[in-house]
C-alpha positions as a Markdown table, in Angstrom:
| # | Residue | x | y | z |
|---|---|---|---|---|
| 1 | Met | -6.8 | -6.4 | 11.8 |
| 2 | Gly | -9.3 | -7.6 | 14.4 |
| 3 | Cys | -11.6 | -5.6 | 16.7 |
| 4 | Pro | -10.9 | -6.9 | 20.2 |
| 5 | Leu | -12.7 | -3.9 | 21.8 |
| 6 | Leu | -16.0 | -4.5 | 20.0 |
| 7 | Gly | -18.6 | -4.6 | 22.7 |
| 8 | Val | -16.6 | -2.4 | 25.1 |
| 9 | Pro | -18.4 | 0.9 | 25.8 |
| 10 | Tyr | -16.8 | 3.7 | 23.7 |
| 11 | Ala | -16.0 | 5.9 | 26.7 |
| 12 | Glu | -14.1 | 3.0 | 28.3 |
| 13 | Gln | -12.2 | 2.4 | 25.0 |
| 14 | Leu | -11.0 | 6.0 | 25.1 |
| 15 | Arg | -10.1 | 5.8 | 28.7 |
| 16 | Arg | -7.9 | 2.7 | 28.1 |
| 17 | Lys | -6.2 | 4.4 | 25.2 |
| 18 | Glu | -5.4 | 7.6 | 27.2 |
| 19 | Ser | -4.1 | 5.4 | 30.0 |
| 20 | Ala | -1.8 | 3.6 | 27.6 |
| 21 | Leu | -0.4 | 6.9 | 26.4 |
| 22 | Arg | 0.2 | 8.2 | 29.9 |
| 23 | Glu | 1.9 | 4.9 | 30.9 |
| 24 | Ala | 4.2 | 5.1 | 27.9 |
| 25 | Leu | 5.2 | 8.7 | 28.9 |
| 26 | Thr | 5.9 | 7.9 | 32.5 |
| 27 | Ala | 8.5 | 5.3 | 31.5 |
| 28 | Phe | 10.8 | 8.3 | 30.7 |
| 29 | Pro | 11.5 | 10.7 | 33.6 |
| 30 | Ala | 12.0 | 13.7 | 31.2 |
| 31 | Leu | 8.4 | 13.2 | 29.9 |
| 32 | Arg | 6.6 | 12.9 | 33.2 |
| 33 | Gly | 5.7 | 16.6 | 33.1 |
| 34 | Ile | 3.8 | 16.3 | 29.8 |
| 35 | Thr | 0.1 | 16.2 | 30.2 |
| 36 | Pro | -1.6 | 14.8 | 27.1 |
| 37 | Glu | -4.7 | 16.7 | 25.9 |
| 38 | Thr | -8.1 | 15.0 | 25.9 |
| 39 | Ile | -8.4 | 12.4 | 23.3 |
| 40 | Val | -10.3 | 13.4 | 20.1 |
| 41 | Pro | -12.9 | 10.7 | 19.5 |
| 42 | Ser | -13.7 | 9.4 | 16.0 |
| 43 | Pro | -16.9 | 10.9 | 14.5 |
| 44 | Arg | -17.9 | 7.3 | 13.7 |
| 45 | Thr | -17.2 | 4.3 | 15.9 |
| 46 | Val | -18.3 | 1.7 | 13.3 |
| 47 | Gly | -18.4 | 1.9 | 9.5 |
| 48 | Tyr | -15.4 | 4.2 | 9.4 |
| 49 | Arg | -12.7 | 2.1 | 7.9 |
| 50 | Asn | -12.1 | 2.8 | 4.2 |
| 51 | Gln | -10.0 | -0.3 | 3.6 |
| 52 | Ala | -10.0 | -4.1 | 4.3 |
| 53 | Lys | -7.1 | -6.6 | 4.1 |
| 54 | Leu | -8.5 | -10.1 | 4.3 |
| 55 | Val | -7.0 | -13.5 | 3.9 |
| 56 | Phe | -8.6 | -16.4 | 1.9 |
| 57 | Arg | -8.8 | -19.8 | 3.6 |
| 58 | His | -10.6 | -23.1 | 3.2 |
| 59 | Arg | -12.4 | -24.8 | 6.1 |
| 60 | Arg | -14.4 | -28.0 | 6.3 |
| 61 | Ser | -18.1 | -27.7 | 6.6 |
| 62 | Pro | -21.1 | -30.1 | 6.6 |
| 63 | Gly | -21.5 | -29.4 | 2.9 |
| 64 | Gly | -17.8 | -30.0 | 2.0 |
| 65 | Arg | -15.2 | -27.2 | 2.0 |
| 66 | Glu | -16.2 | -23.6 | 2.2 |
| 67 | Val | -14.2 | -20.4 | 1.5 |
| 68 | Leu | -13.4 | -18.1 | 4.4 |
| 69 | Leu | -12.5 | -14.5 | 3.9 |
| 70 | Gly | -11.3 | -12.9 | 7.1 |
| 71 | Val | -8.5 | -12.0 | 9.5 |
| 72 | Tyr | -6.0 | -14.0 | 11.5 |
| 73 | Arg | -6.9 | -14.7 | 15.1 |
| 74 | Pro | -4.3 | -12.8 | 17.2 |
| 75 | Gly | -1.1 | -14.9 | 17.6 |
| 76 | Thr | -2.3 | -17.7 | 15.2 |
| 77 | His | -2.9 | -18.5 | 11.6 |
| 78 | Ser | -6.5 | -19.4 | 12.3 |
| 79 | Val | -8.8 | -17.2 | 10.3 |
| 80 | Leu | -12.0 | -15.5 | 11.6 |
| 81 | Pro | -14.6 | -14.5 | 9.0 |
| 82 | Ala | -14.6 | -10.7 | 8.5 |
| 83 | Glu | -16.3 | -9.9 | 5.2 |
| 84 | Arg | -19.1 | -8.3 | 7.3 |
| 85 | Cys | -16.9 | -6.5 | 9.8 |
| 86 | Ala | -18.7 | -3.7 | 11.6 |
| 87 | Val | -15.9 | -1.2 | 11.3 |
| 88 | His | -15.7 | -1.4 | 7.5 |
| 89 | Asp | -17.2 | 1.4 | 5.4 |
| 90 | Pro | -20.6 | 0.0 | 4.4 |
| 91 | Gln | -19.5 | 0.3 | 0.7 |
| 92 | Leu | -17.0 | -2.5 | 1.3 |
| 93 | Arg | -19.4 | -5.1 | 2.6 |
| 94 | Pro | -21.4 | -5.9 | -0.6 |
| 95 | Val | -18.1 | -6.4 | -2.5 |
| 96 | Leu | -16.5 | -8.6 | 0.1 |
| 97 | Val | -19.6 | -10.7 | 0.7 |
| 98 | Ala | -20.0 | -11.2 | -3.1 |
| 99 | Leu | -16.3 | -12.0 | -3.5 |
| 100 | Arg | -16.4 | -14.8 | -1.0 |
| 101 | Arg | -19.6 | -16.2 | -2.4 |
| 102 | Glu | -18.5 | -16.1 | -6.1 |
| 103 | Val | -15.0 | -17.5 | -5.3 |
| 104 | Glu | -16.7 | -20.4 | -3.6 |
| 105 | Ala | -19.3 | -20.9 | -6.4 |
| 106 | Leu | -16.6 | -20.8 | -9.1 |
| 107 | Ala | -14.3 | -23.2 | -7.1 |
| 108 | Ile | -11.3 | -20.9 | -7.6 |
| 109 | Pro | -8.4 | -22.6 | -5.8 |
| 110 | Ile | -7.5 | -21.1 | -2.5 |
| 111 | Phe | -3.8 | -20.9 | -1.5 |
| 112 | Asp | -2.7 | -23.4 | 1.1 |
| 113 | Glu | 0.3 | -22.2 | 3.3 |
| 114 | Arg | 1.5 | -25.7 | 4.1 |
| 115 | Ser | 1.5 | -27.3 | 0.7 |
| 116 | Arg | 2.2 | -24.0 | -1.1 |
| 117 | Ser | -0.6 | -24.9 | -3.6 |
| 118 | Gly | -3.6 | -23.0 | -4.8 |
| 119 | Val | -4.0 | -19.4 | -6.1 |
| 120 | Leu | -6.0 | -16.9 | -4.1 |
| 121 | Arg | -4.2 | -15.5 | -1.0 |
| 122 | Tyr | -5.6 | -12.1 | 0.0 |
| 123 | Ala | -8.2 | -9.6 | -0.9 |
| 124 | Leu | -7.6 | -5.9 | -0.4 |
| 125 | Ala | -10.5 | -3.5 | -0.8 |
| 126 | Arg | -10.5 | 0.3 | -0.6 |
| 127 | Ser | -13.4 | 2.7 | -0.7 |
| 128 | Ser | -13.7 | 6.3 | -1.6 |
| 129 | Leu | -16.4 | 8.3 | 0.3 |
| 130 | Ser | -16.3 | 11.2 | -2.2 |
| 131 | Glu | -16.3 | 9.1 | -5.3 |
| 132 | Lys | -18.7 | 6.4 | -3.9 |
| 133 | Thr | -16.7 | 3.6 | -5.3 |
| 134 | Val | -14.6 | 0.6 | -4.3 |
| 135 | His | -11.4 | -0.8 | -5.7 |
| 136 | Leu | -10.5 | -4.4 | -5.2 |
| 137 | Thr | -7.0 | -6.0 | -5.4 |
| 138 | Leu | -6.7 | -9.8 | -5.4 |
| 139 | Val | -3.3 | -11.1 | -4.2 |
| 140 | Thr | -2.4 | -14.4 | -5.9 |
| 141 | Ala | 0.3 | -17.0 | -5.7 |
| 142 | Glu | 0.3 | -17.5 | -9.5 |
| 143 | Arg | -0.1 | -15.2 | -12.5 |
| 144 | Glu | -2.9 | -17.2 | -14.1 |
| 145 | Val | -6.1 | -17.1 | -12.0 |
| 146 | Pro | -8.7 | -19.8 | -13.0 |
| 147 | Arg | -12.0 | -18.3 | -14.0 |
| 148 | Leu | -11.0 | -14.7 | -13.3 |
| 149 | Pro | -13.1 | -13.2 | -16.1 |
| 150 | Ala | -16.2 | -15.0 | -14.8 |
| 151 | Leu | -15.4 | -13.8 | -11.2 |
| 152 | Val | -15.0 | -10.2 | -12.3 |
| 153 | Ala | -18.1 | -10.3 | -14.4 |
| 154 | Arg | -20.2 | -11.6 | -11.6 |
| 155 | Leu | -18.8 | -9.0 | -9.1 |
| 156 | Arg | -19.5 | -6.2 | -11.5 |
| 157 | Ala | -23.1 | -7.4 | -12.1 |
| 158 | Ser | -23.9 | -7.6 | -8.3 |
| 159 | Cys | -21.8 | -4.7 | -7.0 |
| 160 | Pro | -22.6 | -1.5 | -8.9 |
| 161 | Arg | -20.0 | 0.5 | -6.8 |
| 162 | Leu | -17.1 | -1.8 | -7.8 |
| 163 | Gly | -15.0 | 0.6 | -9.9 |
| 164 | Ala | -11.8 | -1.3 | -10.4 |
| 165 | Val | -10.1 | -4.7 | -10.0 |
| 166 | Ser | -6.4 | -5.5 | -10.0 |
| 167 | Val | -4.3 | -8.6 | -9.5 |
| 168 | Cys | -1.0 | -8.6 | -7.5 |
| 169 | Val | 1.1 | -11.7 | -7.9 |
| 170 | Asn | 3.1 | -12.6 | -4.8 |
| 171 | Pro | 4.3 | -16.2 | -4.5 |
| 172 | Thr | 6.8 | -15.5 | -1.7 |
| 173 | Ala | 6.5 | -16.7 | 1.9 |
| 174 | Gly | 6.4 | -14.2 | 4.7 |
| 175 | Asn | 4.1 | -11.5 | 6.1 |
| 176 | Arg | 4.5 | -9.1 | 3.1 |
| 177 | Ile | 1.1 | -9.1 | 1.4 |
| 178 | Leu | 1.9 | -7.1 | -1.8 |
| 179 | Ser | 4.6 | -7.3 | -4.4 |
| 180 | Ser | 5.6 | -5.0 | -7.3 |
| 181 | Asp | 3.9 | -7.3 | -9.8 |
| 182 | Met | 0.6 | -5.5 | -10.2 |
| 183 | Arg | -1.7 | -5.6 | -13.2 |
| 184 | Arg | -5.0 | -3.9 | -13.9 |
| 185 | Val | -8.0 | -6.1 | -14.8 |
| 186 | Phe | -10.5 | -3.2 | -15.3 |
| 187 | Gly | -11.0 | 0.4 | -14.1 |
| 188 | Pro | -8.5 | 3.1 | -13.1 |
| 189 | Thr | -5.3 | 2.2 | -11.1 |
| 190 | Asn | -5.6 | 5.1 | -8.7 |
| 191 | Leu | -8.5 | 5.8 | -6.2 |
| 192 | Arg | -9.4 | 9.4 | -5.4 |
| 193 | Asp | -10.9 | 10.6 | -2.1 |
| 194 | Arg | -11.2 | 13.8 | -0.2 |
| 195 | Val | -9.4 | 14.3 | 3.1 |
| 196 | Gly | -10.6 | 17.6 | 4.5 |
| 197 | Pro | -10.0 | 20.2 | 1.7 |
| 198 | Leu | -7.5 | 17.9 | -0.1 |
| 199 | Glu | -8.3 | 15.7 | -3.0 |
| 200 | Leu | -5.8 | 12.8 | -2.9 |
| 201 | Glu | -5.3 | 9.8 | -5.1 |
| 202 | Ser | -3.6 | 6.6 | -4.0 |
| 203 | Arg | -3.0 | 3.0 | -5.1 |
| 204 | Ala | -3.4 | -0.3 | -3.3 |
| 205 | Asp | 0.3 | -0.4 | -2.4 |
| 206 | Ala | 0.5 | 3.2 | -1.2 |
| 207 | Phe | -0.3 | 3.9 | 2.5 |
| 208 | Val | -3.3 | 6.1 | 3.4 |
| 209 | Gln | -5.0 | 6.5 | 6.7 |
| 210 | Ala | -7.9 | 4.2 | 7.3 |
| 211 | Asn | -10.2 | 6.8 | 8.9 |
| 212 | Val | -10.6 | 9.8 | 6.6 |
| 213 | Ala | -12.4 | 12.0 | 9.1 |
| 214 | Val | -9.9 | 11.6 | 11.8 |
| 215 | Ala | -7.0 | 12.0 | 9.4 |
| 216 | Ala | -8.4 | 15.3 | 8.3 |
| 217 | Gln | -8.6 | 16.4 | 11.9 |
| 218 | Ile | -4.9 | 15.5 | 12.5 |
| 219 | Tyr | -3.7 | 17.3 | 9.4 |
| 220 | Ala | -5.7 | 20.5 | 10.2 |
| 221 | Thr | -4.3 | 20.4 | 13.8 |
| 222 | Ala | -0.8 | 20.0 | 12.6 |
| 223 | Leu | -1.1 | 23.0 | 10.3 |
| 224 | Arg | -2.5 | 25.2 | 13.1 |
| 225 | Trp | 0.2 | 24.1 | 15.6 |
| 226 | Leu | 3.1 | 24.6 | 13.1 |
| 227 | Ala | 1.8 | 28.1 | 12.2 |
| 228 | Pro | 3.6 | 28.2 | 8.8 |
| 229 | Ala | 4.9 | 31.6 | 7.5 |
| 230 | Pro | 5.2 | 32.4 | 3.8 |
| 231 | Asp | 9.0 | 32.8 | 3.9 |
| 232 | Glu | 9.6 | 29.4 | 5.5 |
| 233 | Ser | 10.6 | 26.0 | 4.1 |
| 234 | Ala | 9.6 | 22.6 | 5.4 |
| 235 | Leu | 10.6 | 18.9 | 5.2 |
| 236 | Asp | 8.0 | 16.1 | 5.4 |
| 237 | Leu | 9.5 | 12.7 | 6.3 |
| 238 | Tyr | 7.5 | 9.6 | 5.5 |
| 239 | Cys | 5.2 | 11.8 | 3.5 |
| 240 | Gly | 3.1 | 9.0 | 1.9 |
| 241 | Val | 0.8 | 10.3 | -0.9 |
| 242 | Gly | 1.6 | 13.9 | 0.2 |
| 243 | Ala | -1.3 | 15.1 | 2.3 |
| 244 | Leu | 0.6 | 17.3 | 4.7 |
| 245 | Thr | 3.3 | 18.2 | 2.2 |
| 246 | Ile | 0.6 | 19.6 | -0.1 |
| 247 | Ala | -1.3 | 21.3 | 2.7 |
| 248 | Leu | 2.0 | 23.1 | 3.8 |
| 249 | Gly | 2.8 | 23.9 | 0.2 |
| 250 | Ala | -0.1 | 26.3 | -0.1 |
| 251 | Lys | 1.3 | 28.3 | 2.8 |
| 252 | Leu | 5.1 | 28.1 | 2.6 |
| 253 | Arg | 7.9 | 29.1 | 0.2 |
| 254 | Arg | 9.1 | 25.5 | -0.4 |
| 255 | Val | 8.3 | 22.0 | 0.9 |
| 256 | Val | 10.2 | 18.7 | 0.2 |
| 257 | Gly | 8.5 | 15.4 | 0.9 |
| 258 | Ile | 10.6 | 12.2 | 1.3 |
| 259 | Glu | 9.0 | 8.7 | 1.0 |
| 260 | Ser | 10.5 | 5.3 | 0.5 |
| 261 | Ser | 7.6 | 4.0 | -1.6 |
| 262 | Glu | 8.0 | 4.9 | -5.2 |
| 263 | Thr | 4.3 | 4.2 | -5.8 |
| 264 | Ala | 3.3 | 6.7 | -3.0 |
| 265 | Val | 5.7 | 9.3 | -4.5 |
| 266 | Ala | 4.0 | 8.9 | -7.9 |
| 267 | Cys | 0.6 | 9.5 | -6.3 |
| 268 | Ala | 2.0 | 12.4 | -4.3 |
| 269 | Leu | 3.3 | 14.0 | -7.5 |
| 270 | Ala | -0.1 | 13.6 | -9.2 |
| 271 | Asn | -1.8 | 15.1 | -6.1 |
| 272 | Ala | 0.6 | 18.2 | -6.1 |
| 273 | Arg | -0.1 | 18.7 | -9.9 |
| 274 | Arg | -3.8 | 18.6 | -9.3 |
| 275 | Ala | -3.4 | 21.2 | -6.5 |
| 276 | Gly | -1.4 | 23.4 | -8.8 |
| 277 | Leu | 1.6 | 23.6 | -6.5 |
| 278 | Ala | 5.0 | 24.3 | -8.1 |
| 279 | Asn | 6.9 | 24.8 | -4.9 |
| 280 | Val | 6.4 | 21.2 | -3.6 |
| 281 | Arg | 8.9 | 18.4 | -4.4 |
| 282 | Phe | 8.6 | 14.7 | -3.7 |
| 283 | Val | 11.6 | 12.4 | -3.6 |
| 284 | Ala | 11.7 | 8.6 | -3.4 |
| 285 | Gly | 14.3 | 7.8 | -0.7 |
| 286 | Arg | 15.0 | 6.9 | 2.9 |
| 287 | Ala | 14.3 | 9.4 | 5.7 |
| 288 | Glu | 17.8 | 8.5 | 7.0 |
| 289 | Asp | 19.2 | 10.2 | 3.8 |
| 290 | Ala | 17.4 | 13.5 | 4.4 |
| 291 | His | 20.7 | 15.5 | 4.5 |
| 292 | Ala | 21.8 | 14.3 | 1.1 |
| 293 | Ile | 18.4 | 14.6 | -0.5 |
| 294 | Leu | 18.0 | 18.2 | 0.7 |
| 295 | Ala | 21.5 | 19.1 | -0.6 |
| 296 | Arg | 20.5 | 17.8 | -4.0 |
| 297 | Glu | 17.3 | 19.8 | -3.9 |
| 298 | Gly | 19.3 | 22.9 | -3.0 |
| 299 | Val | 17.5 | 23.3 | 0.4 |
| 300 | Thr | 19.9 | 24.9 | 2.9 |
| 301 | Gln | 17.4 | 25.6 | 5.8 |
| 302 | Val | 14.5 | 23.7 | 7.2 |
| 303 | Asp | 12.2 | 25.8 | 9.4 |
| 304 | Leu | 9.4 | 23.2 | 9.9 |
| 305 | Leu | 9.6 | 19.4 | 9.9 |
| 306 | Ile | 6.9 | 16.8 | 9.9 |
| 307 | Ala | 7.6 | 13.1 | 10.7 |
| 308 | Asn | 4.9 | 10.4 | 10.3 |
| 309 | Pro | 6.9 | 7.1 | 10.7 |
| 310 | Pro | 5.6 | 3.6 | 10.8 |
| 311 | Arg | 4.9 | 1.8 | 14.1 |
| 312 | Ala | 8.6 | 1.3 | 14.8 |
| 313 | Gly | 9.1 | 5.1 | 15.1 |
| 314 | Leu | 12.2 | 7.0 | 14.2 |
| 315 | Ser | 15.5 | 5.2 | 13.7 |
| 316 | Pro | 18.5 | 6.5 | 15.5 |
| 317 | Asp | 19.8 | 8.0 | 12.2 |
| 318 | Val | 16.6 | 9.8 | 11.6 |
| 319 | Arg | 16.5 | 11.2 | 15.1 |
| 320 | Gln | 20.0 | 12.4 | 14.6 |
| 321 | Ala | 19.2 | 14.0 | 11.2 |
| 322 | Ile | 16.3 | 15.9 | 12.7 |
| 323 | Ala | 18.5 | 17.3 | 15.5 |
| 324 | Glu | 21.2 | 18.3 | 13.0 |
| 325 | Leu | 18.7 | 20.0 | 10.6 |
| 326 | Ala | 17.6 | 22.1 | 13.6 |
| 327 | Pro | 14.1 | 23.0 | 12.5 |
| 328 | Gly | 12.3 | 25.6 | 14.6 |
| 329 | Arg | 9.2 | 23.4 | 14.9 |
| 330 | Val | 8.5 | 19.7 | 14.6 |
| 331 | Ala | 5.1 | 18.0 | 14.2 |
| 332 | Tyr | 5.4 | 14.2 | 14.9 |
| 333 | Val | 2.5 | 11.9 | 14.0 |
| 334 | Ser | 2.7 | 8.5 | 15.7 |
| 335 | Cys | 0.7 | 5.3 | 15.8 |
| 336 | Asp | 2.5 | 3.8 | 18.8 |
| 337 | Pro | 2.7 | 5.4 | 22.3 |
| 338 | Arg | 5.8 | 3.5 | 23.3 |
| 339 | Thr | 8.0 | 4.4 | 20.3 |
| 340 | Leu | 6.6 | 7.9 | 20.4 |
| 341 | Ala | 7.7 | 8.3 | 24.0 |
| 342 | Arg | 11.1 | 6.9 | 23.2 |
| 343 | Asp | 11.6 | 9.4 | 20.4 |
| 344 | Leu | 10.2 | 12.4 | 22.4 |
| 345 | Asp | 12.6 | 11.6 | 25.2 |
| 346 | Trp | 15.6 | 11.5 | 22.9 |
| 347 | Leu | 14.6 | 14.7 | 21.1 |
| 348 | Ser | 13.9 | 16.5 | 24.4 |
| 349 | Arg | 17.5 | 15.9 | 25.5 |
| 350 | Arg | 18.6 | 17.5 | 22.2 |
| 351 | Gly | 16.8 | 20.7 | 22.8 |
| 352 | Tyr | 13.3 | 19.8 | 21.5 |
| 353 | Pro | 10.8 | 19.7 | 24.4 |
| 354 | Thr | 7.3 | 18.5 | 23.7 |
| 355 | Leu | 5.0 | 21.5 | 23.7 |
| 356 | Arg | 1.7 | 19.8 | 23.0 |
| 357 | Leu | 0.5 | 16.3 | 22.7 |
| 358 | Arg | -2.9 | 15.3 | 21.5 |
| 359 | Pro | -4.2 | 11.7 | 21.0 |
| 360 | Phe | -6.8 | 10.9 | 18.3 |
| 361 | Asp | -8.9 | 7.8 | 18.1 |
| 362 | Met | -8.2 | 6.7 | 14.5 |
| 363 | Leu | -9.3 | 3.1 | 14.9 |
| 364 | Pro | -12.3 | 2.6 | 17.3 |
| 365 | Gln | -13.0 | -1.0 | 18.5 |
| 366 | Thr | -9.2 | -1.6 | 18.5 |
| 367 | Pro | -6.4 | -0.8 | 21.0 |
| 368 | His | -4.6 | 1.4 | 18.4 |
| 369 | Leu | -4.1 | 5.1 | 19.0 |
| 370 | Glu | -2.8 | 7.9 | 16.8 |
| 371 | Met | -1.0 | 10.9 | 18.3 |
| 372 | Leu | 0.2 | 14.3 | 17.3 |
| 373 | Ala | 3.0 | 16.0 | 19.1 |
| 374 | Leu | 4.4 | 19.5 | 18.7 |
| 375 | Leu | 8.1 | 20.0 | 19.5 |
| 376 | Gly | 10.1 | 23.1 | 19.3 |
| 377 | Arg | 13.1 | 25.2 | 20.3 |
| 378 | Gly | 12.2 | 28.2 | 22.5 |
| 379 | Asp | 8.8 | 29.3 | 23.8 |
| 380 | Ala | 7.3 | 31.3 | 20.9 |
| 381 | Ile | 5.6 | 28.4 | 19.1 |
| 382 | Asn | 1.8 | 28.3 | 19.1 |
| 383 | Asp | -1.2 | 28.4 | 16.8 |
| 384 | Ser | -2.7 | 31.7 | 17.9 |
| 385 | Gly | 0.2 | 34.1 | 18.1 |
| 386 | Gly | 0.6 | 34.0 | 21.9 |
| 387 | Ser | 3.7 | 33.0 | 23.8 |
| 388 | Asp | 2.4 | 29.8 | 25.3 |
| 389 | Pro | 1.3 | 27.1 | 22.8 |
| 390 | Arg | -0.4 | 25.2 | 25.5 |
| 391 | Gln | -3.0 | 27.9 | 25.9 |
| 392 | Ser | -4.6 | 27.5 | 22.5 |
| 393 | Arg | -6.8 | 24.7 | 21.1 |
């Protein structure tokens, strides 16, 4: 991911993002009456990102061929150096700088897209603010990585916060970075961090939000808006490693989380056990199969529903499933204003008007925007006990 807004004053970045959200809403007549709340800024505009996904590349230099570690220039396969990116958590920079340097010094073969030769393809690094550590995953085109022990030894010697290294073998063409062929080189497989009051563990191939501080704000807001009651049940679609599912589990009778990634589900189960919650269930499956999954789990009523889909938003089948489940309140977390507006329009015509909509700046220096919408049937849904949810913060 590049940072095309780097250098643009932060107030102007926020203005542009709010404008993009309003423009997306006005494309649907039914949504033109919605007034988004003021965007919540990120506490940090640089140094906030807890993960880096960088590509290895060779380029010619006066001294021969040097190793690049960076991101693709938008719309091209040209690589821009990014091991010193301003938005990365400062813990990541020493590891990434040392990685590029040592790979070059050890002459480890870099993968070439055209000839399909070489070994190193990508580097994924994640940091934990609470554990003060970094986990590194090297994506390779072959199982055997020349001089890997020497590389790891040098990294550990120069980077005291490097807590784990893994290798993921992915020889296939295409945009998918990771495969299921993961092996640990040293250190633990899972990385723990705190998101608000929650301690969560994840792996390189399990999605987590890149800005922990903003993610914590979104989760806390969703809980306030949903106003869970002890006798209610909830469904969390696209639940990831279980952050919101677990947060709800402490307040509700029963919660089921559905996630397509088996790795994320394994992490979510571990997170629920650590929290001591016996009323939370996680199921590996498709959101489109929510009805069948709930039937197997013996859940006959869904009072609250959370959806946090990928950028493509809700599929028609998932939208239909939500309407048929008829929850009283819905919290929708989105990372794309256009697909959010499309889904809000569809749900509004099925009896689920948007009661509140608040944008959050998850990724400063980029055009991306995270949003939380509250939808519900009736007019008694709020976070303060009043009759109008739009009167409370």
